[in-house]
C-alpha positions in Angstrom: 61.2 30.8 14.3 57.8 29.3 14.8 54.7 29.7 12.5 51.1 29.1 13.3 47.5 29.7 12.3 45.3 28.4 15.2 41.6 28.7 14.4 39.8 31.1 16.6 36.5 30.1 18.2 33.5 31.8 16.7 30.3 31.8 18.9 27.0 31.8 17.1 24.1 32.7 19.4 20.7 32.4 17.8 18.3 34.5 19.7 14.6 33.7 20.5 13.8 36.6 18.1 15.5 34.9 15.2 18.4 37.3 15.1 21.9 35.9 15.2 24.8 37.3 17.3 28.3 36.5 16.2 31.1 36.8 18.7 34.8 36.0 18.3 36.3 34.4 21.4 39.9 35.6 20.9 42.0 37.4 18.3 45.7 37.5 18.4 47.1 40.8 19.8 50.7 39.9 19.1 52.9 42.9 18.3 55.5 42.9 15.7 56.4 43.6 12.1 53.3 43.6 9.8 53.9 41.4 6.8 50.7 41.7 4.8 48.0 39.6 6.7 50.7 38.2 9.0 52.6 39.5 12.1 56.2 38.6 12.9 57.5 39.4 16.4 61.0 37.9 15.8 60.0 34.4 17.0 56.5 33.6 15.8 54.9 34.2 12.5 51.1 34.3 12.9 48.1 35.4 10.8 46.8 38.6 12.2 43.2 37.7 11.7 42.4 34.4 10.0 38.7 35.3 9.2 37.6 36.3 5.7 37.6 40.1 5.0 33.9 40.3 5.4 34.2 39.2 9.0 37.2 41.2 10.0 34.9 43.5 12.0 34.4 40.7 14.5 37.9 41.5 15.9 36.5 44.7 17.2 33.3 43.4 18.8 30.0 41.5 18.5 28.0 41.6 15.2 24.2 41.0 14.9 22.5 39.7 11.8 18.8 40.3 11.1 16.5 37.4 10.2 16.8 38.3 6.5 20.6 38.4 6.7 20.7 35.2 8.8 18.9 33.1 6.0 21.6 34.1 3.4 24.4 33.6 6.0 23.2 30.2 7.1 22.9 28.7 3.6 25.8 30.4 1.7 28.4 31.7 4.1 28.4 29.5 7.1 29.8 26.4 5.3 32.7 28.4 4.0 33.3 30.0 7.4 34.0 26.6 8.9 37.3 26.5 7.2 38.5 29.6 9.0 37.1 29.3 12.5 35.9 26.7 15.0 32.2 27.3 15.1 30.3 27.0 18.4 26.5 27.0 17.9 24.0 27.3 20.7 21.0 25.0 21.3 18.6 27.2 19.4 20.0 26.0 16.1 18.5 22.5 16.7 15.0 24.2 16.7 15.5 25.8 13.2 12.9 24.7 10.6 13.3 25.0 6.9 10.6 23.8 4.5 9.1 24.6 1.2 5.7 26.5 1.4 2.8 25.7 -1.0 2.1 28.7 -3.3 -1.2 30.2 -4.1 -1.4 30.5 -7.9 -2.8 33.7 -9.3 -4.0 33.6 -13.0 -4.8 36.9 -14.6 -7.0 36.3 -17.7 -7.7 38.8 -20.4 -9.1 38.8 -24.0 -12.4 37.7 -25.6 -13.8 34.8 -27.7 -11.1 35.0 -30.5 -8.2 34.8 -28.1 -7.1 34.8 -24.5 -3.9 35.5 -22.6 -3.0 34.5 -19.0 -0.3 35.6 -16.7 0.7 33.2 -13.9 2.1 34.3 -10.5 3.0 32.2 -7.5 2.1 34.1 -4.3 3.4 33.5 -0.8 1.8 35.8 1.7 3.0 39.3 0.6 5.5 38.0 -2.0 4.6 37.3 -5.6 6.8 35.7 -8.3 6.0 35.9 -11.9 6.1 32.5 -13.7 7.4 33.3 -17.2 5.9 31.4 -20.1 9.2 31.2 -22.0 12.2 29.8 -20.1 15.2 32.1 -19.9 13.3 35.3 -20.3 13.1 36.2 -16.6 15.1 35.5 -13.5 15.4 31.7 -13.2 13.9 30.4 -9.9 16.5 29.6 -7.4 16.2 28.4 -3.8 16.1 31.3 -1.4 15.0 31.2 2.2 12.6 33.8 3.7 11.7 34.4 7.3 8.3 33.0 8.4 6.5 35.9 10.1 4.5 33.5 12.3 7.6 31.8 13.9 11.0 33.4 14.6 13.0 30.1 13.9 11.0 29.0 10.8 12.0 29.8 7.2 10.3 28.9 4.0 11.3 28.7 0.3 9.3 28.6 -2.9 7.9 25.2 -4.0 9.3 25.2 -7.5 7.8 21.8 -8.3 4.3 23.1 -7.5 4.9 26.2 -9.6 6.0 24.1 -12.5 2.9 21.9 -12.1 0.7 24.9 -12.5 2.6 25.9 -15.7 2.1 22.4 -17.0 -1.7 22.6 -16.2 -1.9 25.8 -18.3 -0.2 24.1 -21.2 -2.5 21.1 -20.9 -5.6 23.3 -21.5 -4.2 24.4 -24.9 -2.4 27.6 -24.0 1.1 28.1 -25.4 3.8 30.7 -24.6 3.0 34.0 -26.3 5.3 35.0 -29.1 4.9 38.7 -28.3 5.0 38.8 -24.5 7.4 36.3 -22.8 5.5 36.5 -19.4 2.2 35.5 -21.0 0.5 32.3 -22.3 -1.9 32.6 -25.2 -4.9 30.7 -26.5 -6.1 31.5 -30.0 -9.3 30.4 -31.9 -13.0 30.7 -31.1 -13.6 27.0 -30.7 -10.6 26.5 -28.3 -11.5 29.6 -26.3 -15.1 28.5 -26.0 -14.1 25.1 -24.8 -11.7 26.6 -22.2 -14.3 29.0 -20.9 -17.1 26.4 -20.7 -15.0 23.5 -19.3 -11.6 24.5 -17.8 -12.2 27.9 -16.3 -14.5 26.4 -13.6 -11.6 24.1 -12.5 -9.1 27.0 -12.5 -11.4 29.0 -10.2 -11.6 26.0 -7.9 -7.8 25.6 -7.6 -6.4 29.1 -8.1 -7.1 32.8 -7.7 -8.5 33.9 -11.1 -8.3 37.6 -11.9 -10.2 38.9 -14.9 -8.9 41.7 -17.1 -11.2 44.4 -18.3 -11.9 42.8 -21.7 -12.4 39.4 -20.2 -14.8 40.7 -17.6 -16.8 42.6 -20.2 -17.0 39.5 -22.5 -18.1 37.1 -19.7 -20.9 39.5 -18.8 -22.3 38.8 -22.3 -22.2 35.0 -21.7 -24.8 32.6 -20.3 -23.1 29.9 -18.2 -25.3 26.8 -18.5 -25.8 24.8 -15.3 -26.7 21.2 -16.1 -29.2 19.7 -13.8 -29.9 16.1 -13.1 -33.1 14.6 -11.6 -32.8 11.0 -10.3 -36.0 9.3 -9.2 -36.3 5.9 -7.7 -39.0 3.5 -8.9 -38.7 1.0 -6.0 -36.1 -1.6 -5.7 -35.4 -2.1 -9.4 -34.8 1.1 -11.4 -33.5 4.6 -11.2 -34.8 7.1 -13.7 -32.4 9.9 -14.9 -33.5 13.1 -16.5 -31.1 15.9 -17.6 -31.9 19.6 -18.2 -29.7 22.5 -19.2 -30.6 25.7 -17.4 -29.2 29.2 -17.1 -28.1 30.9 -13.9 -31.7 32.0 -13.2 -32.9 28.4 -13.3 -34.8 28.7 -16.6 -34.3 26.0 -19.3 -31.8 27.5 -21.9 -31.0 24.6 -24.2 -32.6 21.3 -25.0 -30.8 18.0 -24.9 -31.1 17.9 -28.7 -29.3 21.3 -28.8 -26.5 20.1 -26.7 -26.2 16.9 -28.7 -25.8 19.0 -31.9 -23.0 21.0 -30.1 -21.2 17.8 -29.3 -21.4 16.6 -32.9 -19.9 19.9 -34.1 -17.2 19.8 -31.4 -18.0 23.1 -29.8 -18.8 24.2 -26.3 -20.4 27.6 -27.0 -23.6 28.6 -28.8 -24.9 32.0 -29.9 -28.4 32.5 -28.5 -31.3 34.3 -30.2 -30.8 37.4 -27.9 -27.1 37.7 -28.9 -25.7 36.2 -25.7 -23.3 33.3 -25.8 -24.2 30.0 -24.0 -21.2 28.2 -22.5 -22.0 24.5 -22.0 -19.6 22.1 -20.0 -19.5 19.6 -22.9 -16.7 17.6 -21.3 -18.9 16.8 -18.3 -21.8 16.0 -20.6 -19.7 13.6 -22.6 -18.4 12.0 -19.4 -21.9 11.6 -18.1 -22.9 10.0 -21.4 -20.1 7.5 -20.9 -21.3 6.8 -17.3 -24.9 6.3 -18.5 -23.6 3.9 -21.1 -21.6 2.0 -18.5 -24.8 1.7 -16.4 -26.5 -0.1 -19.3 -29.3 2.5 -19.3 -32.5 2.0 -21.3 -34.4 4.9 -22.9 -38.0 5.0 -21.7 -40.0 8.0 -22.9 -38.0 11.2 -22.1 -36.0 9.6 -19.3 -33.2 7.0 -18.9 -33.6 3.9 -16.7 -30.7 2.1 -15.0 -30.4 -0.6 -12.4 -30.1 0.2 -8.7 -26.7 -1.5 -8.4 -25.3 1.3 -10.6 -26.6 4.0 -8.2 -23.3 4.3 -6.2 -21.4 4.7 -9.5 -23.8 7.4 -10.7 -23.5 9.2 -7.4 -19.6 9.2 -7.6 -19.8 10.7 -11.1 -22.3 13.4 -10.2 -20.3 14.4 -7.1 -17.1 15.0 -9.2 -18.8 16.9 -12.0 -20.5 20.3 -12.4 -24.0 18.8 -12.0 -26.7 20.3 -9.9 -29.2 17.7 -8.3 -32.7 18.7 -9.1 -35.3 19.2 -6.4 -37.4 16.8 -8.5 -35.2 13.9 -7.3 -36.5 11.5 -4.7 -33.5 9.2 -4.7 -31.2 9.0 -1.7 -27.7 8.0 -2.9 -25.9 5.3 -0.8 -23.9 6.7 2.0 -20.2 7.0 1.8 -17.9 5.0 4.1 -17.6 7.8 6.6 -21.3 8.4 6.7 -22.5 4.8 7.1 -24.5 4.0 10.2 -22.1 2.5 12.7 -22.8 -1.0 13.9 -23.1 -1.7 17.6 -20.5 -4.4 18.2 -20.6 -6.8 21.1 -18.0 -5.9 23.8 -15.6 -8.7 22.9 -15.5 -7.6 19.3 -15.2 -4.0 20.2 -12.1 -4.9 22.3 -10.7 -7.2 19.7 -10.9 -5.0 16.6 -8.8 -1.9 15.9 -10.8 1.1 14.8 -10.1 0.7 11.1 -11.1 -3.0 11.3 -14.4 -2.1 12.9 -15.0 0.3 10.0 -14.2 -2.6 7.6 -16.8 -4.8 9.3 -19.3 -1.9 9.0 -18.6 -1.6 5.3 -19.0 -5.4 4.7 -22.3 -5.3 6.6 -23.6 -2.3 4.6 -22.9 -4.0 1.3 -24.3 -7.3 2.4 -27.5 -5.8 3.8 -28.1 -4.0 0.5 -27.5 -7.0 -1.7 -24.2 -5.7 -3.0 -20.7 -7.3 -3.2 -17.3 -5.9 -2.6 -13.5 -6.3 -2.4 -11.8 -5.9 0.9 -8.3 -4.9 -0.4 -6.5 -3.8 2.8 -2.8 -4.0 2.7 -1.3 -7.3 3.8 -1.0 -7.6 7.6 -4.0 -5.4 8.4 -6.4 -8.3 9.3 -8.7 -9.0 6.4 -9.4 -12.5 7.9 -10.5 -11.3 11.3 -12.7 -8.5 9.7 -14.4 -11.2 7.6 -14.9 -13.6 10.5 -16.5 -10.9 12.7 -18.8 -9.9 9.9 -19.9 -13.5 9.3 -20.5 -14.0 13.1 -22.6 -10.8 13.3 -24.7 -12.0 10.3 -25.3 -15.4 12.0 -26.2 -13.8 15.4 -28.7 -11.5 13.7 -30.4 -14.4 11.9 -29.8 -17.9 13.1 -31.7 -19.3 10.2 -29.1 -18.0 7.6 -27.6 -20.6 5.4 -23.9 -21.4 5.9 -21.2 -19.3 4.5 -18.3 -20.6 2.4 -14.7 -19.4 2.4 -12.4 -20.5 -0.4 -8.7 -19.9 -0.1 -5.3 -21.3 -1.3 -4.6 -24.8 0.0 -1.8 -23.4 2.2 -4.3 -21.1 4.1 -7.1 -23.5 4.9 -5.6 -24.4 8.2 -5.0 -20.8 9.0 -8.6 -19.9 8.4 -9.7 -22.8 10.6 -7.4 -21.7 13.4 -8.4 -18.0 13.2 -12.1 -19.0 13.3 -11.5 -21.1 16.4 -9.6 -18.3 18.0 -11.7 -15.2 17.2 -15.2 -16.6 16.4 -15.6 -19.9 18.2 -19.4 -19.5 18.1 -19.3 -20.2 14.4 -19.8 -24.0 13.8 -16.9 -24.5 11.4 -16.4 -27.3 8.9 -13.1 -27.9 7.1 -13.6 -29.7 3.7 -10.1 -30.9 3.2 -8.4 -34.2 2.6 -9.7 -37.5 1.1 -12.5 -38.0 3.7 -14.1 -34.6 2.9 -16.9 -36.2 0.7 -18.5 -37.8 3.8 -18.9 -34.4 5.4 -20.9 -32.8 2.5 -24.2 -33.9 3.9 -23.4 -32.1 7.2 -22.8 -28.7 5.6 -26.2 -27.4 6.6 -25.4 -28.1 10.2 -22.5 -25.6 10.1 -22.2 -21.8 10.0 -18.9 -21.6 8.2 -17.4 -24.0 5.6 -13.7 -23.7 4.5 -12.2 -25.3 1.5 -9.5 -24.7 -1.1 -9.6 -23.6 -4.8 -8.0 -26.9 -5.8 -10.7 -29.0 -4.1 -13.5 -26.6 -5.2 -12.6 -27.5 -8.8 -12.8 -31.2 -8.0 -16.0 -31.0 -6.0 -18.2 -28.9 -8.2 -20.9 -31.5 -8.6 -21.5 -31.6 -4.9 -21.6 -27.7 -4.7 -24.0 -27.4 -7.6 -27.0 -28.3 -5.4 -25.9 -26.1 -2.5 -26.9 -22.5 -1.7 -24.8 -20.3 0.7 -25.5 -17.1 2.4 -22.1 -15.6 1.7 -19.2 -16.8 -0.4 -15.7 -15.3 0.4 -12.8 -15.7 -1.9 -9.4 -15.2 -0.3 -6.5 -14.2 -2.5 -8.4 -12.9 -5.5 -5.5 -13.6 -7.9 -6.6 -17.2 -8.1 -9.6 -16.2 -10.3 -7.9 -13.5 -12.3 -7.9 -15.6 -15.4 -11.5 -15.7 -16.5 -11.0 -18.9 -18.5 -9.4 -20.8 -15.6 -11.1 -23.7 -13.8 -10.8 -21.7 -10.5 -12.7 -18.8 -12.0 -15.4 -20.9 -13.6 -15.9 -23.0 -10.5 -16.1 -19.9 -8.2 -18.6 -18.2 -10.5 -20.9 -21.2 -10.6 -21.5 -21.1 -6.8 -24.9 -20.0 -5.6 -24.9 -17.3 -2.8 -26.8 -14.3 -1.7 -23.7 -12.3 -1.0 -20.2 -12.4 -2.4 -16.9 -10.9 -1.2 -13.3 -11.0 -2.3 -10.2 -10.5 -0.2 -6.9 -9.4 -1.6 -3.8 -7.4 -0.5 -2.9 -6.4 -4.0 -3.9 -2.9 -5.3 -6.7 -3.3 -7.8 -4.9 -1.0 -10.3 -2.1 -3.5 -10.8 -4.0 -5.4 -13.5 -7.2 -4.2 -15.1 -7.7 -7.5 -16.9 -7.6 -9.3 -13.6 -10.1 -6.8 -12.3 -12.8 -7.7 -14.8 -12.7 -11.4 -13.9 -12.9 -10.6 -10.1 -16.0 -8.4 -10.7 -17.5 -11.0 -12.9 -17.6 -13.2 -9.8 -18.8 -10.5 -7.5 -21.4 -8.7 -9.6 -21.8 -10.5 -13.0 -22.3 -7.9 -15.8 -21.4 -4.9 -13.7 -18.3 -4.1 -15.8 -20.0 -5.2 -19.0 -18.7 -7.8 -21.4 -15.0 -8.6 -21.3 -14.3 -7.3 -24.8 -16.1 -4.1 -24.1 -14.2 -3.6 -20.9 -11.0 -4.1 -22.7 -11.9 -1.6 -25.4 -13.3 1.1 -23.1 -10.9 0.8 -20.2 -8.0 -1.6 -20.3 -6.5 -0.5 -23.7 -7.2 3.2 -23.3 -5.7 3.3 -19.8 -2.7 1.0 -20.2 -1.7 2.0 -23.7 -3.0 5.5 -24.1 -2.9 6.9 -20.6 -6.5 8.0 -20.9 -7.1 9.9 -17.6 -10.9 10.3 -18.3 -11.3 6.5 -18.6 -9.2 6.0 -15.5 -11.3 8.5 -13.5 -14.5 6.9 -14.7 -13.2 3.4 -13.7 -12.3 4.6 -10.2 -15.8 6.1 -9.8 -17.2 2.8 -10.9 -15.2 0.7 -8.5 -14.8 3.0 -5.5 -18.1 2.1 -3.8 -17.2 -1.6 -3.9 -13.5 -1.6 -3.1 -12.1 -0.8 0.4 -8.4 -0.5 0.7 -6.4 0.9 3.6 -2.6 1.0 3.7 -0.6 0.7 6.9 0.5 4.3 6.4 -3.2 5.4 6.4 -4.1 3.6 9.6 -0.7 4.0 11.4 -2.2 5.6 14.4 -4.2 2.4 15.1 -1.1 0.1 14.7 1.9 -0.9 16.7 5.3 -0.2 15.1 5.7 -3.9 14.5 3.0 -6.5 13.7 3.8 -10.1 14.3 1.7 -12.9 12.9 1.9 -16.7 13.2 0.6 -18.2 9.9 -0.4 -21.9 10.0 0.2 -23.9 6.9 -1.2 -27.3 6.0 1.5 -29.8 4.9 0.9 -31.6 1.6 -0.2 -35.2 1.7 3.3 -36.2 0.6 4.9 -34.2 3.4 2.5 -35.7 5.9 3.4 -39.3 4.9 7.1 -38.7 5.1 6.7 -36.7 8.3 4.8 -39.5 9.9 7.4 -42.1 8.8 10.2 -40.0 10.4 8.2 -39.6 13.6 7.4 -43.3 14.0 11.0 -44.3 13.3 12.3 -41.6 15.7 10.0 -42.8 18.5 11.4 -46.4 18.1 15.0 -45.2 18.2 14.4 -43.0 21.3 12.6 -46.0 23.0 15.6 -48.2 22.2 18.1 -45.8 23.8 15.8 -45.4 26.8 16.1 -49.2 27.3 19.8 -49.0 27.2 19.9 -46.2 29.8 22.1 -43.8 27.8 20.6 -40.3 28.4 23.1 -38.5 26.3 22.5 -40.8 23.3 18.8 -40.5 23.9 18.9 -36.7 23.9 21.0 -36.7 20.8 18.6 -39.0 19.1 15.6 -36.8 20.1 17.4 -33.6 18.8 18.3 -35.3 15.5 14.8 -36.5 15.1 13.4 -33.1 15.8 15.8 -31.6 13.1 14.5 -34.1 10.5 10.9 -33.4 11.4 11.5 -29.6 11.1 13.2 -30.2 7.7 10.2 -32.2 6.5 7.8 -29.4 7.6 9.7 -26.9 5.4 10.6 -28.9 2.3 11.3 -32.6 1.7 14.4 -31.9 -0.3 16.0 -30.7 3.0 16.2 -34.3 4.3 19.6 -35.8 4.1 20.6 -37.6 0.8 19.4 -41.1 1.3 20.3 -44.4 -0.4 17.6 -46.2 -2.2 17.4 -48.5 0.8 16.7 -45.6 3.1 14.2 -44.1 0.7 12.4 -47.5 0.5 12.5 -47.6 4.3 10.8 -44.2 4.4 8.1 -45.5 2.0 7.7 -48.8 3.7 7.2 -47.0 7.1 4.9 -44.4 5.6 2.6 -46.8 3.8 0.7 -48.1 6.9 0.3 -44.5 8.2 -1.0 -43.3 4.8 -3.4 -46.3 4.6 -4.7 -45.5 8.0 -5.6 -42.0 6.8 -7.1 -43.3 3.5 -4.2 -41.9 1.4 -2.2 -43.6 -1.2 1.5 -43.5 -0.5 3.5 -43.1 -3.8 6.9 -44.8 -4.4 9.5 -42.0 -3.6 12.7 -41.5 -5.3 15.1 -39.2 -3.5 14.7 -35.5 -4.6 11.9 -36.4 -6.9 8.9 -35.4 -4.8 5.7 -34.4 -6.4 4.5 -32.0 -3.8 7.4 -31.4 -1.4 6.5 -28.1 0.2 3.2 -26.4 0.9 5.1 -23.9 3.0 7.2 -22.8 0.0 4.0 -22.1 -2.0 2.6 -20.0 0.9 5.8 -18.1 1.3 5.9 -17.3 -2.4 2.3 -16.1 -2.3 3.3 -13.8 0.6 6.3 -12.5 -1.3 4.3 -11.8 -4.5 1.5 -10.1 -2.5 4.1 -7.9 -0.7 5.9 -7.0 -3.9 2.6 -6.2 -5.7 1.7 -3.9 -2.7 5.0 -2.0 -3.0 6.7 -3.7 0.0 10.2 -5.2 0.3 10.7 -8.5 2.1 13.4 -10.1 4.2 13.2 -13.9 4.1 15.0 -15.8 6.9 15.7 -19.5 7.3 18.2 -21.5 9.3 18.4 -23.9 6.3 20.7 -22.7 3.5 19.4 -25.4 1.3 15.9 -24.0 1.7 17.1 -20.5 0.8 18.6 -22.0 -2.4 15.2 -23.6 -3.2 13.5 -20.3 -2.7 16.1 -18.6 -4.8 15.3 -21.1 -7.7 11.6 -20.3 -7.4 12.2 -16.6 -7.5 14.3 -17.0 -10.6 11.5 -18.9 -12.2 9.0 -16.1 -11.4 11.4 -13.3 -12.5 11.5 -11.8 -9.0 14.7 -9.9 -8.2 16.5 -10.6 -4.9 19.7 -10.4 -2.9 21.2 -13.3 -1.1 23.3 -13.7 2.0 24.5 -16.7 3.9 27.7 -17.7 5.7 29.6 -18.2 2.5 28.9 -14.7 1.2 32.2 -12.8 0.9 31.1 -9.2 0.4 28.4 -8.9 3.1 28.5 -5.1 3.1 28.3 -4.9 -0.6 25.2 -7.1 -0.7 23.5 -5.2 2.0 24.3 -1.9 0.3 22.9 -3.2 -3.0 19.6 -4.1 -1.3 19.3 -0.8 0.7 20.0 1.3 -2.4 18.0 -0.7 -5.0 14.2 -0.2 -4.4 13.6 -2.4 -7.5 14.9 -5.5 -5.7 11.9 -6.6 -3.5 13.4 -9.7 -1.7 16.5 -10.4 0.4 17.1 -14.1 1.3 19.2 -14.4 4.5 20.5 -17.3 6.5 19.4 -16.7 10.1 22.9 -17.4 11.4 24.7 -15.2 8.9 22.3 -12.2 8.9 20.4 -12.4 12.2 22.5 -9.7 13.8 24.6 -6.8 12.9 22.7 -5.7 9.8 20.7 -2.6 9.2 18.0 -3.4 6.5 15.4 -0.7 6.9 14.8 -0.8 3.1 12.4 -3.7 3.9 9.2 -3.5 5.9 8.1 -7.2 5.7 9.8 -10.1 7.3 9.1 -13.8 6.7 10.5 -16.5 9.0 10.2 -19.8 7.0 11.0 -21.9 10.0 11.0 -21.3 13.8 14.1 -21.5 15.9 14.1 -22.8 19.4 14.8 -19.4 20.9 12.4 -16.8 19.5 14.8 -14.1 20.7 16.9 -15.1 17.7 13.9 -14.5 15.4 13.3 -11.1 17.1 16.9 -10.1 16.4 16.4 -11.0 12.8 13.1 -9.1 12.5 15.0 -6.2 14.1 17.1 -5.9 11.0 14.1 -4.2 9.4 12.6 -2.7 12.6 15.4 -0.3 13.5 16.0 3.4 13.8 15.5 4.9 10.3 12.5 2.6 9.5 9.6 4.9 8.7 7.1 2.1 7.8 5.3 -0.3 10.0 7.1 -3.7 10.0 5.0 -6.9 9.5 6.6 -10.2 10.6 5.2 -13.5 9.4 6.2 -16.8 11.1 5.2 -19.8 8.9 4.3 -22.8 10.9 3.3 -26.3 9.7 0.0 -27.3 11.3 -0.1 -30.4 13.5 3.7 -30.6 13.5 6.6 -30.2 15.8 6.8 -26.6 14.7 3.4 -25.9 16.3 4.6 -27.5 19.5 7.8 -25.5 19.5 5.7 -22.3 19.3 3.6 -23.4 22.3 6.8 -24.3 24.2 8.2 -20.9 23.5 5.0 -19.3 24.9 5.4 -21.4 28.1 9.0 -20.4 28.5 8.5 -16.7 27.6 9.7 -15.4 30.9 12.8 -17.6 30.8 13.6 -16.5 27.2 13.1 -12.8 28.1 15.7 -13.1 30.9 18.4 -14.8 28.9 20.6 -14.1 25.9 21.4 -17.8 25.4 22.1 -18.9 21.9 19.6 -21.1 20.0 21.7 -24.2 20.7 22.0 -23.3 24.4 18.2 -22.8 24.6 17.6 -26.3 23.1 20.2 -27.9 25.5 18.4 -26.2 28.4 15.2 -28.1 27.7 14.5 -31.1 29.9 14.3 -34.5 28.4 10.6 -34.6 29.2 10.1 -31.4 27.2 12.1 -32.7 24.3 10.2 -36.0 24.2 6.9 -34.2 24.5 7.6 -32.7 21.1 7.6 -36.2 19.6 4.3 -37.2 21.1 
């Protein structure tokens, strides 16, 4: 006897109308003795029909499900049916769409001044769902799919999260679940009802469909809704005069400012008028405007308030977001918003160079500069803040050749990068780099230049020379360097004399409110008030109390002077992957050791050349190049040397240092004072990326360098994962990084992790050192830039300026076609270079 239960094929044909046809391919017709659900013909025992009872009818022919039936079938029954039949789905299933739909909230209000009730409903086209005030008193919301009448293959479900947010907003206004009616919320008390009607009802009507019950409608007809009106008049370039009146719907004055002040003191938002009507005053908005006026350091003159023109944008932001009517008595034109600013006409080369959002950034900088204002360009890292700034400075100079020079101050590791970017994008700017021991001799020539670049460290030391200088524009790159208002960096920057000031940062301004005050104290001294007042009015209420009104006011205050775009916001203007070479100036100590290695290597190569041993000469060159690359990254990467070898390095370095006017310290192995400028730059990039919510892959061919970075991350309390050739559980480390968004950094040996990994949890890649073959670096970057990556990937290649690394990058450019046509390893690529090319790297 044989037994069997072969699964039948069940065809599911989804029609263009959205209906589903189910058809069973074959059902056993074996004849024999019926044994329950089985048939026995004397040789084979087989299930008569293996489908569940509900689908037995398929044995007799095709079954059609309507769209309503299909939704329930697809979610609840189809998964179970897979255990009984082999399902064959047609191509239309791939075009099915399932998504939550945003509800329209309907709030039905009823009652009068002593008490109100509200019933909430979530409406979706012709369907409405009651949102009970008390959990458990009605049908609990569950996911159920409904046919979309506008598309036969689209289904929607309720957005439960949006419905719950609406319920929370009702509770936040003071309503509570009614004790008598479980489907209602109740608000009791004349003061609370008056406050709701005067301040919150307006916002409900803007967001929701508000339906008034009969009692509510009758009551509101006896109320006078007060419309506050603001007149802003300009008195030239110095002052704005602000006058506030409280009028009724007919435009007639209803209450005086003194009346409203008394209401605020009593904590009420309604007032019974002489004619028996009830005035409803938006006291919350009045109180917020008072806070804004206070922030603007207004002075009382007669019946009006006077405030400085630089607060005009802040006042405009506050008035736009409140219930304020602008009086016809106003003659003030508020500053245009970003989207309404007059567009600059850019020269063709800049028009071709800049992406659209970058052109907008240049426009914004120009608007602020022309109006005597300052600002923070806070675009996310990788979006080109440097090029936007350089183009702006170039436009300023071309518009007025008599302008004073502009000054850029940046971290030491970036001075070379600024110089290189200026030479590349704005060569018309006469650029002076104030860096190194000979910089003092260049100070008298500052007036002959358009752009001066220096570092924060040197600015501190050279403050006496800067005291007598005036600049057209001062730009601070990496604003965190002045976040401590007591630091020497901050004090030095704030003492500079300039007509215009700008700050560049890739970190969101909200990350530290305390830092924000110091930055604005440089940009617009006094704009955010004294530091202690800022702490009491903003920092403490927001960070410790979650004060939403203070946070909203601060955003209104800052918004006109901060421009931040994220990669997600400008994605249409960007490639999927941004690659950037970042030049880094080696420390004086690195330069001395680098030069010593270079001179010694040249002698050794020359000696081998005289002996005629090409293989030995090639080996000597490759060894020298490795040592030079190590010195570019970190002096601790150099091989452990005896005191004799260390002394040799110093002895050879001393003449070179003296020639450059530097003092060469006596080195002891592994006791360098400034061993790696590149490490500092890399850590700044990591911290900027982390602060901006990004995650970073850090690649190096030197495991020792990764260990040094690891130590630095530990000192800064930055979480990381680590992978090199000695890592045992590679898969476990990768999984930990992919599944732990709180770990911002992954340190990876290029050989161990350059291929075979999927690390789409990161969207920023830093190559600490270049390989011979850039295809190897591209493979490493590809760990983040893979299928499943929803963010734009930014790749930084850190290159020591004036070093063999810079020459390797140029060599890669020349050999681009060869590299593209080969899959050779890094070693094979180096071996494929001619002796002349290798020796050229040592020149």
